[in-house]
DOROPA-26704 format. One record per residue (C-alpha): residue in three letters; x, y, z; residue number from 1. Coordinates in nm, 4 decimals. Example, Ala and Ser with C-alpha at 12.3 -4.5 7.8 and 13.67 -1.06 7.14 Angstrom:
BEGIN
<site code="ALA" east="1.2300" north="-0.4500" up="0.7800" pos="1"/>
<site code="SER" east="1.3670" north="-0.1060" up="0.7140" pos="2"/>
END
This chain:
BEGIN
<site code="MET" east="0.0000" north="0.0000" up="0.0000" pos="1"/>
<site code="SER" east="0.1410" north="0.3398" up="-0.0976" pos="2"/>
<site code="ASP" east="0.1706" north="0.6104" up="0.1691" pos="3"/>
<site code="LYS" east="0.1376" north="0.8832" up="-0.0916" pos="4"/>
<site code="PRO" east="-0.1596" north="1.1099" up="-0.0061" pos="5"/>
<site code="ILE" east="-0.4732" north="1.0628" up="-0.2161" pos="6"/>
<site code="HIS" east="-0.5408" north="1.3582" up="-0.4438" pos="7"/>
<site code="ARG" east="-0.8271" north="1.5715" up="-0.3157" pos="8"/>
<site code="LEU" east="-1.0133" north="1.5453" up="-0.6480" pos="9"/>
<site code="TYR" east="-0.9979" north="1.1658" up="-0.6677" pos="10"/>
<site code="ARG" east="-1.3276" north="0.9791" up="-0.6353" pos="11"/>
<site code="HIS" east="-1.3562" north="0.6035" up="-0.6538" pos="12"/>
<site code="PHE" east="-1.6401" north="0.4500" up="-0.8560" pos="13"/>
<site code="GLN" east="-1.8295" north="0.3581" up="-0.5421" pos="14"/>
<site code="GLU" east="-1.8171" north="0.7188" up="-0.4235" pos="15"/>
<site code="LEU" east="-2.0022" north="0.8232" up="-0.7371" pos="16"/>
<site code="PRO" east="-2.3815" north="0.8298" up="-0.7787" pos="17"/>
<site code="VAL" east="-2.5363" north="0.5051" up="-0.8992" pos="18"/>
<site code="SER" east="-2.6662" north="0.6867" up="-1.2088" pos="19"/>
<site code="MET" east="-2.3101" north="0.7785" up="-1.3091" pos="20"/>
<site code="ARG" east="-2.1899" north="0.4219" up="-1.2593" pos="21"/>
<site code="VAL" east="-2.4776" north="0.2978" up="-1.4744" pos="22"/>
<site code="LEU" east="-2.3772" north="0.5479" up="-1.7430" pos="23"/>
<site code="PHE" east="-2.0134" north="0.4331" up="-1.7266" pos="24"/>
<site code="THR" east="-2.1203" north="0.0674" up="-1.7417" pos="25"/>
<site code="GLY" east="-2.3369" north="0.1173" up="-2.0480" pos="26"/>
<site code="THR" east="-2.0582" north="0.3109" up="-2.2187" pos="27"/>
<site code="LEU" east="-1.8005" north="0.0384" up="-2.1496" pos="28"/>
<site code="LEU" east="-2.0349" north="-0.2343" up="-2.2745" pos="29"/>
<site code="ALA" east="-2.0994" north="-0.0516" up="-2.6029" pos="30"/>
<site code="ILE" east="-1.7351" north="0.0439" up="-2.6576" pos="31"/>
<site code="GLY" east="-1.6223" north="-0.3078" up="-2.5647" pos="32"/>
<site code="MET" east="-1.8517" north="-0.4583" up="-2.8267" pos="33"/>
<site code="GLY" east="-1.7305" north="-0.2051" up="-3.0830" pos="34"/>
<site code="TYR" east="-1.3655" north="-0.2825" up="-3.0046" pos="35"/>
<site code="LEU" east="-1.4312" north="-0.6546" up="-3.0418" pos="36"/>
<site code="PHE" east="-1.5848" north="-0.6066" up="-3.3854" pos="37"/>
<site code="ALA" east="-1.2937" north="-0.3808" up="-3.4822" pos="38"/>
<site code="LEU" east="-1.0486" north="-0.6596" up="-3.3938" pos="39"/>
<site code="ILE" east="-1.2510" north="-0.9067" up="-3.6009" pos="40"/>
<site code="TYR" east="-1.2495" north="-0.6641" up="-3.8945" pos="41"/>
<site code="VAL" east="-0.8724" north="-0.6106" up="-3.8749" pos="42"/>
<site code="TYR" east="-0.8144" north="-0.9853" up="-3.8602" pos="43"/>
<site code="THR" east="-1.0422" north="-1.0713" up="-4.1531" pos="44"/>
<site code="SER" east="-0.9035" north="-0.7822" up="-4.3605" pos="45"/>
<site code="ASP" east="-0.5358" north="-0.8744" up="-4.3313" pos="46"/>
<site code="ALA" east="-0.5055" north="-1.2387" up="-4.2210" pos="47"/>
<site code="GLY" east="-0.4252" north="-1.4972" up="-4.4858" pos="48"/>
<site code="ARG" east="-0.2576" north="-1.2735" up="-4.7431" pos="49"/>
<site code="ASP" east="0.0553" north="-1.4884" up="-4.7224" pos="50"/>
<site code="GLY" east="-0.1405" north="-1.8135" up="-4.7492" pos="51"/>
<site code="ASN" east="-0.1308" north="-1.8740" up="-4.3724" pos="52"/>
<site code="PRO" east="-0.4774" north="-1.8383" up="-4.2138" pos="53"/>
<site code="ALA" east="-0.3304" north="-1.6684" up="-3.9032" pos="54"/>
<site code="LEU" east="-0.2454" north="-1.2984" up="-3.8917" pos="55"/>
<site code="THR" east="0.1302" north="-1.2757" up="-3.9433" pos="56"/>
<site code="VAL" east="0.3939" north="-1.0078" up="-3.9873" pos="57"/>
<site code="LYS" east="0.4132" north="-1.1016" up="-4.3554" pos="58"/>
<site code="ASP" east="0.0408" north="-1.0290" up="-4.3903" pos="59"/>
<site code="ILE" east="0.1028" north="-0.6779" up="-4.2602" pos="60"/>
<site code="VAL" east="0.3963" north="-0.6287" up="-4.4966" pos="61"/>
<site code="ILE" east="0.1821" north="-0.7356" up="-4.7936" pos="62"/>
<site code="SER" east="-0.1060" north="-0.5136" up="-4.6807" pos="63"/>
<site code="TYR" east="0.1017" north="-0.1944" up="-4.6619" pos="64"/>
<site code="SER" east="0.3970" north="-0.2446" up="-4.8946" pos="65"/>
<site code="GLY" east="0.2636" north="-0.5061" up="-5.1349" pos="66"/>
<site code="SER" east="0.4074" north="-0.8341" up="-5.2516" pos="67"/>
<site code="ALA" east="0.6731" north="-0.9013" up="-5.5103" pos="68"/>
<site code="GLU" east="0.5175" north="-1.2428" up="-5.5633" pos="69"/>
<site code="GLY" east="0.1803" north="-1.1370" up="-5.7000" pos="70"/>
<site code="THR" east="-0.0865" north="-0.8769" up="-5.7646" pos="71"/>
<site code="GLN" east="-0.3317" north="-0.7000" up="-5.5364" pos="72"/>
<site code="LEU" east="-0.6169" north="-0.9211" up="-5.6576" pos="73"/>
<site code="GLU" east="-0.4152" north="-1.2393" up="-5.5963" pos="74"/>
<site code="ALA" east="-0.3362" north="-1.1252" up="-5.2417" pos="75"/>
<site code="ALA" east="-0.7047" north="-1.0555" up="-5.1777" pos="76"/>
<site code="LEU" east="-0.8138" north="-1.3922" up="-5.3186" pos="77"/>
<site code="ALA" east="-0.5564" north="-1.5686" up="-5.1024" pos="78"/>
<site code="GLY" east="-0.6607" north="-1.3768" up="-4.7922" pos="79"/>
<site code="PRO" east="-0.9767" north="-1.1849" up="-4.6981" pos="80"/>
<site code="MET" east="-1.1680" north="-1.2632" up="-5.0178" pos="81"/>
<site code="SER" east="-1.0833" north="-1.6345" up="-5.0319" pos="82"/>
<site code="ALA" east="-1.4249" north="-1.7421" up="-4.9026" pos="83"/>
<site code="MET" east="-1.6279" north="-1.4985" up="-5.1121" pos="84"/>
<site code="LEU" east="-1.6451" north="-1.7106" up="-5.4264" pos="85"/>
<site code="PRO" east="-1.6336" north="-2.0807" up="-5.5173" pos="86"/>
<site code="GLU" east="-1.2926" north="-2.2486" up="-5.5392" pos="87"/>
<site code="SER" east="-1.3379" north="-2.3188" up="-5.9112" pos="88"/>
<site code="ASP" east="-1.4089" north="-1.9519" up="-5.9863" pos="89"/>
<site code="ARG" east="-1.1142" north="-1.8423" up="-5.7729" pos="90"/>
<site code="GLU" east="-0.8822" north="-2.0764" up="-5.9616" pos="91"/>
<site code="THR" east="-1.0202" north="-1.9466" up="-6.2926" pos="92"/>
<site code="ILE" east="-0.9325" north="-1.5876" up="-6.1979" pos="93"/>
<site code="LEU" east="-0.5872" north="-1.6845" up="-6.0706" pos="94"/>
<site code="HIS" east="-0.5161" north="-1.8765" up="-6.3901" pos="95"/>
<site code="TRP" east="-0.6219" north="-1.5739" up="-6.5948" pos="96"/>
<site code="ILE" east="-0.3878" north="-1.3471" up="-6.3970" pos="97"/>
<site code="GLY" east="-0.1065" north="-1.5980" up="-6.4416" pos="98"/>
<site code="ASN" east="-0.1601" north="-1.5831" up="-6.8190" pos="99"/>
<site code="GLY" east="-0.1078" north="-1.2083" up="-6.8182" pos="100"/>
<site code="ALA" east="-0.4737" north="-1.1060" up="-6.7725" pos="101"/>
<site code="PRO" east="-0.5591" north="-1.0731" up="-7.1454" pos="102"/>
<site code="LYS" east="-0.8744" north="-0.8794" up="-7.2344" pos="103"/>
<site code="GLU" east="-1.0065" north="-1.1517" up="-7.4662" pos="104"/>
<site code="GLU" east="-1.0013" north="-1.4126" up="-7.1885" pos="105"/>
<site code="TYR" east="-1.1573" north="-1.1616" up="-6.9499" pos="106"/>
<site code="GLU" east="-1.4540" north="-1.1097" up="-7.1809" pos="107"/>
<site code="ALA" east="-1.4888" north="-1.4812" up="-7.2498" pos="108"/>
<site code="GLU" east="-1.4620" north="-1.6192" up="-6.8938" pos="109"/>
<site code="ILE" east="-1.3718" north="-1.3753" up="-6.6202" pos="110"/>
<site code="GLN" east="-1.6364" north="-1.1063" up="-6.6591" pos="111"/>
<site code="ALA" east="-1.9207" north="-1.3459" up="-6.5799" pos="112"/>
<site code="VAL" east="-1.7397" north="-1.4720" up="-6.2686" pos="113"/>
<site code="VAL" east="-1.6755" north="-1.1183" up="-6.1434" pos="114"/>
<site code="ASP" east="-2.0316" north="-1.0044" up="-6.2195" pos="115"/>
<site code="GLN" east="-2.1769" north="-1.2964" up="-6.0254" pos="116"/>
<site code="ASN" east="-1.9466" north="-1.2975" up="-5.7234" pos="117"/>
<site code="CYS" east="-1.7924" north="-0.9533" up="-5.6780" pos="118"/>
<site code="LEU" east="-2.0057" north="-0.6645" up="-5.8003" pos="119"/>
<site code="ASP" east="-2.2490" north="-0.6643" up="-5.5103" pos="120"/>
<site code="CYS" east="-1.9719" north="-0.4882" up="-5.3157" pos="121"/>
<site code="HIS" east="-1.7120" north="-0.3894" up="-5.5778" pos="122"/>
<site code="ASP" east="-1.9332" north="-0.2011" up="-5.8242" pos="123"/>
<site code="GLY" east="-1.7629" north="0.1333" up="-5.7657" pos="124"/>
<site code="SER" east="-2.0296" north="0.2748" up="-5.5332" pos="125"/>
<site code="ASN" east="-1.8104" north="0.2350" up="-5.2231" pos="126"/>
<site code="PRO" east="-1.4924" north="0.4485" up="-5.2420" pos="127"/>
<site code="HIS" east="-1.3271" north="0.2286" up="-4.9750" pos="128"/>
<site code="LEU" east="-1.3413" north="-0.0835" up="-5.1965" pos="129"/>
<site code="SER" east="-1.1710" north="-0.1586" up="-5.5270" pos="130"/>
<site code="ASN" east="-1.3935" north="-0.1071" up="-5.8318" pos="131"/>
<site code="LEU" east="-1.4045" north="-0.4335" up="-6.0303" pos="132"/>
<site code="ASP" east="-1.6748" north="-0.3282" up="-6.2755" pos="133"/>
<site code="GLY" east="-1.5288" north="-0.3629" up="-6.6256" pos="134"/>
<site code="PHE" east="-1.1901" north="-0.4552" up="-6.7663" pos="135"/>
<site code="ASP" east="-1.0391" north="-0.1062" up="-6.7326" pos="136"/>
<site code="ASN" east="-1.1083" north="-0.1117" up="-6.3585" pos="137"/>
<site code="ILE" east="-1.0077" north="-0.4697" up="-6.2878" pos="138"/>
<site code="LYS" east="-0.6764" north="-0.4347" up="-6.4699" pos="139"/>
<site code="GLN" east="-0.5754" north="-0.1830" up="-6.2005" pos="140"/>
<site code="VAL" east="-0.5772" north="-0.4600" up="-5.9378" pos="141"/>
<site code="VAL" east="-0.3924" north="-0.7164" up="-6.1504" pos="142"/>
<site code="LYS" east="-0.0831" north="-0.5003" up="-6.1729" pos="143"/>
<site code="GLN" east="0.2134" north="-0.5615" up="-5.9447" pos="144"/>
<site code="ASP" east="0.0906" north="-0.5317" up="-5.5861" pos="145"/>
<site code="THR" east="0.2462" north="-0.2258" up="-5.4200" pos="146"/>
<site code="GLY" east="0.0229" north="-0.2359" up="-5.1115" pos="147"/>
<site code="THR" east="-0.2091" north="0.0347" up="-4.9862" pos="148"/>
<site code="ASP" east="-0.1553" north="0.3597" up="-5.1770" pos="149"/>
<site code="LEU" east="-0.0516" north="0.6776" up="-4.9942" pos="150"/>
<site code="HIS" east="-0.3800" north="0.8591" up="-5.0584" pos="151"/>
<site code="THR" east="-0.5740" north="0.5781" up="-4.8912" pos="152"/>
<site code="LEU" east="-0.3266" north="0.5632" up="-4.6024" pos="153"/>
<site code="VAL" east="-0.3629" north="0.9366" up="-4.5367" pos="154"/>
<site code="ARG" east="-0.7429" north="0.9130" up="-4.5482" pos="155"/>
<site code="VAL" east="-0.7516" north="0.6149" up="-4.3124" pos="156"/>
<site code="SER" east="-0.4847" north="0.7644" up="-4.0841" pos="157"/>
<site code="HIS" east="-0.6801" north="1.0702" up="-3.9753" pos="158"/>
<site code="ILE" east="-0.9980" north="0.8659" up="-3.9248" pos="159"/>
<site code="HIS" east="-0.8038" north="0.6102" up="-3.7217" pos="160"/>
<site code="LEU" east="-0.6232" north="0.8706" up="-3.5105" pos="161"/>
<site code="PHE" east="-0.9394" north="1.0626" up="-3.4248" pos="162"/>
<site code="GLY" east="-1.1473" north="0.7510" up="-3.3597" pos="163"/>
<site code="VAL" east="-0.8968" north="0.5661" up="-3.1407" pos="164"/>
<site code="THR" east="-0.8148" north="0.8851" up="-2.9469" pos="165"/>
<site code="PHE" east="-1.1827" north="0.9351" up="-2.8606" pos="166"/>
<site code="ILE" east="-1.2196" north="0.5699" up="-2.7583" pos="167"/>
<site code="PHE" east="-0.9214" north="0.5708" up="-2.5233" pos="168"/>
<site code="PHE" east="-1.0041" north="0.9133" up="-2.3827" pos="169"/>
<site code="ILE" east="-1.3485" north="0.7876" up="-2.2808" pos="170"/>
<site code="VAL" east="-1.2212" north="0.4541" up="-2.1462" pos="171"/>
<site code="GLY" east="-0.9270" north="0.6247" up="-1.9741" pos="172"/>
<site code="PHE" east="-1.1521" north="0.8859" up="-1.8120" pos="173"/>
<site code="ILE" east="-1.3725" north="0.6112" up="-1.6689" pos="174"/>
<site code="PHE" east="-1.0653" north="0.4129" up="-1.5590" pos="175"/>
<site code="SER" east="-0.9279" north="0.7209" up="-1.3778" pos="176"/>
<site code="HIS" east="-1.1841" north="0.6483" up="-1.1030" pos="177"/>
<site code="ALA" east="-1.0365" north="0.3034" up="-1.0392" pos="178"/>
<site code="TRP" east="-0.8098" north="0.2347" up="-0.7409" pos="179"/>
<site code="LEU" east="-0.4725" north="0.1154" up="-0.8698" pos="180"/>
<site code="ARG" east="-0.1394" north="0.1788" up="-0.7053" pos="181"/>
<site code="PRO" east="0.1326" north="0.2815" up="-0.7674" pos="182"/>
<site code="VAL" east="-0.0046" north="0.5811" up="-0.9548" pos="183"/>
<site code="TRP" east="0.2677" north="0.5580" up="-1.2180" pos="184"/>
<site code="LEU" east="0.1418" north="0.2121" up="-1.3182" pos="185"/>
<site code="LYS" east="-0.2132" north="0.3405" up="-1.3543" pos="186"/>
<site code="SER" east="-0.0860" north="0.6348" up="-1.5588" pos="187"/>
<site code="LEU" east="0.1211" north="0.4031" up="-1.7773" pos="188"/>
<site code="VAL" east="-0.1813" north="0.1872" up="-1.8592" pos="189"/>
<site code="MET" east="-0.3789" north="0.4993" up="-1.9543" pos="190"/>
<site code="PHE" east="-0.1022" north="0.6606" up="-2.1627" pos="191"/>
<site code="THR" east="0.0236" north="0.3517" up="-2.3489" pos="192"/>
<site code="PRO" east="-0.2586" north="0.3409" up="-2.6098" pos="193"/>
<site code="PHE" east="-0.1837" north="0.6963" up="-2.7234" pos="194"/>
<site code="VAL" east="0.1835" north="0.6138" up="-2.7799" pos="195"/>
<site code="CYS" east="0.0835" north="0.2931" up="-2.9568" pos="196"/>
<site code="ILE" east="-0.1614" north="0.4565" up="-3.1963" pos="197"/>
<site code="ALA" east="0.1050" north="0.7089" up="-3.3006" pos="198"/>
<site code="ALA" east="0.3577" north="0.4273" up="-3.3518" pos="199"/>
<site code="ASP" east="0.1016" north="0.2096" up="-3.5308" pos="200"/>
<site code="VAL" east="-0.0092" north="0.4701" up="-3.7848" pos="201"/>
<site code="SER" east="0.3464" north="0.5929" up="-3.8462" pos="202"/>
<site code="SER" east="0.4612" north="0.2386" up="-3.9137" pos="203"/>
<site code="TRP" east="0.2038" north="0.1942" up="-4.1912" pos="204"/>
<site code="TYR" east="0.4168" north="0.4341" up="-4.3951" pos="205"/>
<site code="PHE" east="0.7547" north="0.3118" up="-4.2716" pos="206"/>
<site code="THR" east="0.6634" north="-0.0482" up="-4.3627" pos="207"/>
<site code="LYS" east="0.6640" north="0.0633" up="-4.7265" pos="208"/>
<site code="LEU" east="1.0319" north="0.1520" up="-4.6834" pos="209"/>
<site code="TYR" east="1.1427" north="-0.1268" up="-4.4500" pos="210"/>
<site code="ALA" east="0.9460" north="-0.4438" up="-4.3818" pos="211"/>
<site code="GLY" east="1.0737" north="-0.4639" up="-4.0229" pos="212"/>
<site code="PHE" east="0.8308" north="-0.1896" up="-3.9182" pos="213"/>
<site code="ALA" east="0.5494" north="-0.4428" up="-3.9616" pos="214"/>
<site code="TRP" east="0.6545" north="-0.5726" up="-3.6194" pos="215"/>
<site code="VAL" east="0.5812" north="-0.2282" up="-3.4739" pos="216"/>
<site code="VAL" east="0.2300" north="-0.2411" up="-3.6231" pos="217"/>
<site code="LEU" east="0.1708" north="-0.5843" up="-3.4707" pos="218"/>
<site code="ILE" east="0.3196" north="-0.5034" up="-3.1271" pos="219"/>
<site code="ALA" east="0.1501" north="-0.1628" up="-3.1010" pos="220"/>
<site code="GLY" east="-0.1863" north="-0.3175" up="-3.1835" pos="221"/>
<site code="GLY" east="-0.1324" north="-0.5864" up="-2.9221" pos="222"/>
<site code="LEU" east="-0.0379" north="-0.3345" up="-2.6520" pos="223"/>
<site code="MET" east="-0.3427" north="-0.1227" up="-2.7328" pos="224"/>
<site code="GLY" east="-0.5657" north="-0.4267" up="-2.6968" pos="225"/>
<site code="LEU" east="-0.3966" north="-0.5231" up="-2.3685" pos="226"/>
<site code="SER" east="-0.4383" north="-0.1713" up="-2.2257" pos="227"/>
<site code="PHE" east="-0.8032" north="-0.1654" up="-2.3309" pos="228"/>
<site code="ALA" east="-0.8670" north="-0.5017" up="-2.1642" pos="229"/>
<site code="ILE" east="-0.6958" north="-0.3960" up="-1.8383" pos="230"/>
<site code="MET" east="-0.8921" north="-0.0704" up="-1.8125" pos="231"/>
<site code="TRP" east="-1.2217" north="-0.2327" up="-1.9127" pos="232"/>
<site code="ILE" east="-1.2001" north="-0.5271" up="-1.6713" pos="233"/>
<site code="ILE" east="-1.0730" north="-0.3294" up="-1.3722" pos="234"/>
<site code="SER" east="-1.3312" north="-0.0547" up="-1.4239" pos="235"/>
<site code="MET" east="-1.6247" north="-0.2952" up="-1.4532" pos="236"/>
<site code="TYR" east="-1.5108" north="-0.4981" up="-1.1520" pos="237"/>
<site code="GLN" east="-1.4417" north="-0.2045" up="-0.9234" pos="238"/>
<site code="MET" east="-1.7648" north="-0.0308" up="-1.0177" pos="239"/>
<site code="TRP" east="-1.9849" north="-0.3036" up="-0.8746" pos="240"/>
<site code="PHE" east="-1.7928" north="-0.5780" up="-0.6893" pos="241"/>
<site code="TYR" east="-1.4794" north="-0.4268" up="-0.5398" pos="242"/>
<site code="ARG" east="-1.4325" north="-0.3472" up="-0.1691" pos="243"/>
<site code="VAL" east="-1.2809" north="-0.0024" up="-0.1479" pos="244"/>
<site code="PRO" east="-0.9690" north="0.0111" up="0.0768" pos="245"/>
<site code="ASP" east="-1.0274" north="0.1607" up="0.4199" pos="246"/>
<site code="ASN" east="-0.7882" north="0.4501" up="0.3641" pos="247"/>
<site code="VAL" east="-0.9948" north="0.5516" up="0.0621" pos="248"/>
<site code="ARG" east="-1.3397" north="0.4888" up="0.2083" pos="249"/>
<site code="ASN" east="-1.2725" north="0.6591" up="0.5421" pos="250"/>
<site code="ARG" east="-1.0828" north="0.9649" up="0.4282" pos="251"/>
<site code="THR" east="-1.2300" north="1.3085" up="0.4898" pos="252"/>
<site code="PHE" east="-1.2744" north="1.5716" up="0.2197" pos="253"/>
<site code="GLN" east="-1.1559" north="1.9261" up="0.2727" pos="254"/>
END
């Protein structure tokens, strides 16, 4: 137990009105569900690009800097899009790419496969997805895969930075009412996600220059998830089930 005096503005969860604890609980439940779906999205978007179903460092390298072994469409068909069309159709497209993606073969065989399996999402109406409607569009994704382009990275970066900052500000503010000593450890748990998001987003660009930065992306994401889990679990537990230490419960306010 630390002998350091408790700050006069500190209030533990159980010193707060029940209505505020209910508000915090609802917020953590909603954000927790959102974070879980975000993790699922990241996994399904990047895992499998290297042929391994698990999310690996090589998957991250391919996602951001591309692959010297294939095209963007091949990487997608080997990874996140592998289950979106029948195996026979997937092999037909891969064979066509391997033959140099000629227009005549596209019109004879590939167009019907793409129209049937891909255009529900990739018809050009969603700017976040590749447009596969027509030969002129699809030939853009059968060129050498250079990974995510800089324009897309910049667009996603500012959305990611704002969104994650808001999430961890809210979760961190709620967690600030938890009792965790020493204070430096509590502060470290709260501050780590902000360092990690800066390192994560920066490494998207650096991975294009040096593949080793993919490790930073993977480690930063893991530390963010760990910090989120620590703050979420401790906050939920201490809000409703925790016995507040005597030196906190019995202190007098000036």
